[in-house]
ZAMARGU-4260 file (C-alpha; in steps of 0.2 Angstrom, whole numbers, plus 5000, padded with zeros to 4 digits):
<rodrens>
0) 4885/4972/5125 | 4893/4977/5108 | 4884/4993/5103 | 4888/4998/5086 | 4887/5016/5087
5) 4889/5029/5073 | 4907/5034/5080 | 4912/5015/5079 | 4906/5014/5061 | 4914/5030/5056
10) 4930/5023/5063 | 4929/5009/5051 | 4936/5021/5038 | 4955/5018/5036 | 4970/5027/5028
15) 4972/5024/5010 | 4986/5013/5004 | 4991/5025/4991 | 5005/5031/5002 | 5014/5014/4999
20) 5019/5022/4982 | 5027/5037/4990 | 5045/5039/4997 | 5046/5035/5016 | 5040/5049/5027
25) 5048/5056/5042 | 5042/5049/5059 | 5032/5065/5063 | 5023/5065/5046 | 5020/5046/5048
30) 5010/5050/5064 | 5000/5063/5055 | 4997/5052/5040 | 4990/5038/5052 | 4976/5050/5058
35) 4969/5052/5040 | 4954/5043/5036 | 4944/5042/5020 | 4925/5044/5015 | 4915/5044/4999
40) 4902/5057/4996 | 4885/5048/4994 | 4874/5062/4989 | 4874/5074/4974 | 4883/5088/4984
45) 4888/5092/5001 | 4893/5108/5009 | 4910/5111/5018 | 4906/5123/5032 | 4918/5134/5042
50) 4912/5126/5058 | 4903/5110/5063 | 4886/5119/5061 | 4874/5118/5046 | 4871/5137/5048
55) 4889/5141/5047 | 4896/5149/5030 | 4900/5137/5016 | 4918/5136/5010 | 4916/5125/4996
60) 4906/5109/4990 | 4910/5091/4987 | 4902/5081/4974 | 4894/5064/4972 | 4908/5050/4973
65) 4922/5062/4978 | 4933/5053/4990 | 4938/5065/5004 | 4951/5064/5018 | 4946/5069/5036
70) 4957/5071/5051 | 4945/5072/5066 | 4928/5068/5072 | 4919/5082/5081 | 4902/5081/5090
75) 4890/5094/5086 | 4871/5094/5082 | 4867/5089/5064 | 4851/5086/5054 | 4850/5068/5060
80) 4846/5068/5079 | 4855/5051/5081 | 4870/5057/5072 | 4881/5071/5080 | 4897/5068/5071
85) 4905/5080/5059 | 4921/5077/5050 | 4935/5090/5050 | 4943/5091/5032 | 4956/5102/5026
90) 4946/5118/5024 | 4931/5115/5036 | 4919/5103/5042 | 4906/5091/5033 | 4892/5082/5041
95) 4895/5063/5042 | 4878/5057/5037 | 4882/5061/5019 | 4899/5052/5019 | 4902/5033/5018
100) 4917/5028/5028 | 4929/5019/5016 | 4946/5011/5015 | 4958/5008/5000 | 4963/4990/5003
105) 4972/4982/4988 | 4972/4963/4988 | 4983/4950/4980 | 4974/4943/4965 | 4970/4924/4965
110) 4973/4916/4949 | 4965/4900/4955 | 4948/4899/4963 | 4938/4885/4971 | 4926/4876/4959
115) 4911/4885/4966 | 4920/4902/4968 | 4922/4914/4982 | 4912/4928/4990 | 4920/4944/4989
120) 4918/4963/4994 | 4924/4978/4986 | 4938/4985/4996 | 4941/5002/4988 | 4929/5017/4988
125) 4923/5011/4971 | 4928/5001/4956 | 4920/5000/4939 | 4913/4984/4933 | 4915/4982/4914
130) 4908/4971/4901 | 4925/4962/4897 | 4942/4961/4906 | 4948/4977/4899 | 4949/4995/4905
135) 4942/5000/4888 | 4927/4989/4889 | 4910/4997/4892 | 4906/5001/4910 | 4891/4991/4916
140) 4890/4997/4934 | 4900/5007/4947 | 4903/4995/4962 | 4905/5003/4979 | 4915/4999/4995
145) 4907/4985/5006 | 4896/4979/4992 | 4897/4960/4990 | 4897/4948/4975 | 4901/4930/4970
150) 4918/4929/4962 | 4915/4915/4949 | 4931/4916/4937 | 4948/4923/4937 | 4955/4929/4920
155) 4970/4939/4913 | 4964/4955/4905 | 4971/4964/4890 | 4980/4976/4902 | 4990/4961/4909
160) 4981/4961/4925 | 4970/4949/4934 | 4951/4952/4933 | 4937/4943/4942 | 4921/4939/4934
165) 4906/4942/4946 | 4889/4934/4947 | 4874/4945/4947 | 4858/4937/4954 | 4847/4949/4944
170) 4856/4945/4927 | 4864/4928/4930 | 4872/4928/4913 | 4878/4945/4913 | 4897/4949/4910
175) 4904/4959/4925 | 4923/4961/4926 | 4932/4970/4939 | 4951/4972/4944 | 4955/4958/4956
180) 4965/4968/4968 | 4949/4979/4971 | 4940/4964/4978 | 4943/4956/4996 | 4939/4938/4996
185) 4927/4932/5010 | 4931/4915/5015 | 4920/4902/5024 | 4928/4906/5041 | 4923/4924/5038
190) 4905/4919/5038 | 4906/4907/5052 | 4890/4907/5063 | 4891/4917/5079 | 4885/4908/5095
195) 4876/4894/5085 | 4874/4884/5101 | 4861/4897/5107 | 4844/4894/5101 | 4834/4907/5110
200) 4838/4922/5099 | 4827/4936/5093 | 4829/4953/5084 | 4818/4968/5089 | 4817/4983/5078
205) 4810/4999/5085 | 4804/5011/5071 | 4801/5025/5084 | 4819/5024/5090 | 4826/5018/5073
210) 4836/5005/5083 | 4839/4986/5080 | 4843/4975/5095 | 4848/4957/5095 | 4844/4946/5111
215) 4851/4930/5117 | 4840/4922/5131 | 4832/4939/5134 | 4849/4948/5136 | 4854/4961/5123
220) 4870/4956/5114 | 4870/4968/5099 | 4862/4985/5094 | 4864/4997/5079 | 4854/5011/5073
225) 4844/5008/5057 | 4836/5017/5043 | 4818/5010/5041 | 4804/5014/5028 | 4799/5031/5024
230) 4781/5028/5027 | 4765/5025/5016 | 4769/5012/5003 | 4787/5013/5008 | 4783/5009/5027
235) 4792/4995/5036 | 4779/4982/5041 | 4776/4979/5059 | 4772/4963/5068 | 4780/4946/5072
240) 4791/4938/5058 | 4804/4925/5056 | 4820/4926/5044 | 4816/4915/5030 | 4828/4919/5016
245) 4846/4924/5017 | 4860/4929/5004 | 4876/4937/5005 | 4872/4948/4990 | 4856/4954/4981
250) 4854/4966/4966 | 4840/4977/4972 | 4830/4987/4959 | 4815/4999/4960 | 4807/5013/4951
255) 4820/5025/4958 | 4835/5014/4963 | 4847/5001/4955 | 4858/4994/4968 | 4870/4979/4964
260) 4878/4969/4978 | 4868/4974/4993 | 4877/4965/5007 | 4871/4952/5019 | 4853/4951/5017
265) 4841/4943/5029 | 4823/4943/5023 | 4809/4942/5035 | 4793/4947/5026 | 4792/4945/5007
270) 4804/4957/4999 | 4808/4966/5015 | 4825/4962/5023 | 4838/4968/5035 | 4853/4972/5025
275) 4868/4983/5023 | 4868/5000/5015 | 4883/5007/5006 | 4873/5022/4998 | 4871/5032/5014
280) 4878/5034/5031 | 4862/5042/5038 | 4857/5028/5050 | 4845/5034/5064 | 4831/5041/5053
285) 4820/5033/5040 | 4826/5032/5022 | 4822/5015/5015 | 4808/5009/5004 | 4803/4997/5018
290) 4818/4987/5022 | 4829/4989/5037 | 4845/4997/5032 | 4860/4995/5044 | 4879/4998/5042
295) 4887/4984/5031 | 4897/4977/5046 | 4881/4976/5056 | 4872/4967/5042 | 4887/4955/5042
300) 4885/4952/5061 | 4866/4949/5060 | 4869/4938/5045 | 4881/4927/5054 | 4872/4927/5071
305) 4854/4923/5065 | 4846/4907/5059 | 4845/4899/5047 | 4863/4896/5045 | 4870/4900/5028
310) 4879/4887/5017 | 4894/4896/5010 | 4893/4887/4993 | 4875/4893/4990 | 4869/4909/4982
315) 4854/4910/4994 | 4846/4899/5007 | 4827/4898/5010 | 4818/4890/5025 | 4800/4888/5030
320) 4803/4887/5048 | 4816/4889/5061 | 4822/4906/5057 | 4826/4919/5070 | 4811/4929/5075
325) 4810/4947/5070 | 4799/4959/5080 | 4795/4976/5072 | 4785/4989/5081
</rodrens>
């Protein structure tokens, strides 16, 4: 059974492509460079400790949105009982729950798009969406790695580069432009259904274990740690549900959050969904306002695997019956 463990998701972080602009490295240095991965700090400040231990002396701090390089994953107890991974950086160790694994992947801009556009995901640690195709235009949002948007137009900017105009479901007529090379297109084959011939499917979510498991014919085929609701009016509802609404991208807002491009949303009860979370890496303990947060790649798998099947050319898809059962307990 594919088991999407924390280590596997941390390993999704890749070496930055910035090295492409540098002179060729000697073979030995290339080997060292290949082991370097990247992460984005997702909280206001994290400590760099001398050892992989929260009680060890603090060497320095990293700030929100800092992109850090790390060279090794070390297992040691941390704040989250389901996450024992620390990251070795140049001057010490940081706890991985506060670092989103990222890549720097630059894409070939597309001058011509299909009539209905393409889905796309941010493939750099972050990029700024602006009100016009110009680096001098007002910044509307900062868009983060693995968040997803509909690309609806390709235009030349006043910096002589191609920009994409993105669709925002919350503000459909808004003007959001980003540099095209920062967006990786998601083609129809990338969202092709997984095992569509299997009808006996279900998803079980254990809030006690903070674990999601997908079953086919009563056999587990996929699992991942989650971050469920914090409790009270932010509790994840328990019971027997069905997925009834799906979208590759939703702009979610609340009294204390504003999150564009939330990836691969599978709603099963009102505004409660299984979806990717790019704003933390703390899966395995409650953090959400009621939804079921999972790593973005896990959300993509669930989106492709579950019913209803999603028509690629739609912004969203709603059904009244036939969706995959979701059992939360």
